[in-house]
N, C-alpha and C positions, 0 to 999 in steps of 0.2 A: 125653433131657435137654431142658429148655426154655430157649430163648434169653432168656426173661423173667428168668431167674435171673442172667444176666450183663449185664443192662441197668441201668446206674447212672450217677449224675452225680459230678463231682468233689466236690460238696458232701456227697453221701451218704457217700463214703469219708472225707472230712474229719471229719464228725460221728461216724462210727464210731470212728476213731482217737482223737479228742479225748475221747470218752466211755469208751473201753476202750484206754488207752495201753500196756498190758502186751503186749510183743511177744516171740515166739520168734525169736531171731536165729540163722540157720544160715549159717555161713561156707562159701563155695563153694570148698573146697580138697579135696585128695585124701582126707584124713581129715576128714570133716565136723565142724565145731565148732558146738556148740549152746549157747545161753545165753538165759535169760528175763530181760528188763530193761524198765523203763518207757521209752518213747520218744515224743518230741513231733514232730508234723508241722509243717513250716514251708511256707507258701505265699507266692506273690507277691500283688501288689495285686488281681489278677483272680481269685484263688482257686486258681490252678494249683499243683499239688503240686511243690515244688522240692527240699526236703531233709528229713532227719530229724535231730533233735538228741537226744543222750543221753549216757550215761556207761557205762563198762565197768570191772569189777574189773581192776586192773593185773595181777593174777596169772593172769587168764584167757588162754587161747590166742588168743582173738579180738583181745585188746588188744595182743598181741605179734607178730601176723602182719606180714609185710613188705608193702610197697606193692602188689606183684604179687598178693597174696592178700587184698586188702581188699574184694572184692565179696562181698555177702551177701544172703540173702533174709530179709526181715522179715515175719512172719506175725502179723496181728492178728485177734482173734476177738471178735465182738459177741455179743449175747444169742442163746441157743440153747435148744431144748427138744424133747422127745419129743412127738409128736402121735399119740395113740391113735385107733383107729377109733371108740371111744366118744365122743371129742371131736368127731369129724366127723359123728356121728349116723348112720353107715352101717356095717353089719357086713361088707359086701362091699368095703370100702375098706381098702387096705393101710396099715399104720402107717408113719410117716415121721419124719424129724428136721428141724426148721426151724432154720436157722442163718445166720450172716453170717461170711465170712472175707475178709480183704484180704491180698493178697500184694504186697509191694514189693521189687523188686531195686534195690539201691543200692550205691554205692562208699563204704566207710567210710574216713574220714581222722581218726585220733586226734590230739589236740593238747592239750598241757598248758594252753595259754592258754584253751581252751574249757571246762575242768573247772568253774570257778566259775560260768560262765554256764549250763552244762547243769544243774548241781545246783540253782541258784537258780530257774531257769525250771521245772524239774520240780516242785520243792516248791510254787512259786507256783500252778502249774496244778492240782495235787492239793488244795491248801488253799483254793482260791478260794471254795468254798461254805461254809467254816467261819465261824462267827460272829466268831471272833477268829483269823484266819489265822496259822499258825505260820510262822516264817522261820528260815533257817539261822543267822542272827545270834544267835539265842537259845542256840545251842550254846556261844557264847563261844570260849575257847581250844581246845575240843575239835574245832571245825570244821576247823581246819587239819590236825589229825591224821587225822581221818576222810577229808578230801578227798584226802590223800596216798595213800590206798588205791585210788583210782579215777582214771580219765582220761577226759576229755570227748572226744566225737567229733561230727562232722557228716558225714552220709552223703548224697551227691548221688544223687537218684533217677534211675534208668534206666528203669524201667517199673512200672506199677501194674496189677494185675488183681484182680478181686473176684468173689465169688459171694454173691448175696443170695437164698437159697432160703427163701422166706417165704410159700408158698401162692399165688403169683400165678397159677398154672395151675388153681386150683380154681374150680368154679362158685360162683355167689353164695350159694346155699343152704348148701353145705358150708363155705365160708369163714366165713359168718356164724355157723354152729354152732360152729366151732372157736374163733372169737373170743369167743363167749359162754361157752365152757368154760375158756378160758385164764386162768390166775391170774397169770402173769408179765406185769406191766404194760409192761416195757421191750420184751419180745418182741412183745407185742400192738401197741405203738406202731409198731415197724418193719414188722410185717405190714400194718398199715393204711396206713402211709406209702408203702410200695412198691406196694401195691394202687392207691393214688391216682395214683402216678406212671405206672401202666399205663393210667390213665383208666377204671378199672373201678369204683372206689368213691371216695367223698370221705372222707379221713382227718380226724379231729378235730384241732383246732389244738394241743391239749395232752393227752398221755396219760402224763405223768410221765417224759419222756425227758431225760437230762442232756446236752443239746447245748450245746457251747461253741465259740468261735471258735478257728481255728488261729492260730499266731503268724505274722505277716506278715514276710517278708524279701525282700530284693533277691536275685534269682538269682545264684549264684556258680558259674560254669562252669569 
């Protein structure tokens, strides 16, 4: 394994989560509880990862766990793709899979008072690029009924780990051949970005990546 794959910045992780907010949430209990939900990353003024904001179905086991069972793992996945030897231009090169994964361990605290904030923030985040962004207010009276089926949460971040396996260990000729054959613009963007971070290549300023800012919050310990 290459240490290059686990070399990243807070901004790298923030950009991945903001662009790919769908998380697999695994409750750390005797009988693991798993749920897939959109989750927003909250940072402080310096960009440090502080907490996660989201909502859970009230009927889910994760929403009904007691305080002692609130710790969970959140797994976010960025762009990924199979890399064939043909793309590398070398028949003696083994195929691989390039990918980004971010794992956050955090303590979940559910709160009815957070539900409206979590829903509005999530919708605003996902609708931000629409020409006419939709809002929950357009649901009218239905909003309260739908809101009653979920509960908001804020999860205090304990640790963050990530793996950016994006060809950082390839020689320049092989890497350039892969980039030239790759059709996935978002995966290409991240391969070039992390290559530049290693000081190997200069990534272009724009390759079509949906990078947005994290929500800034004051740390709550």
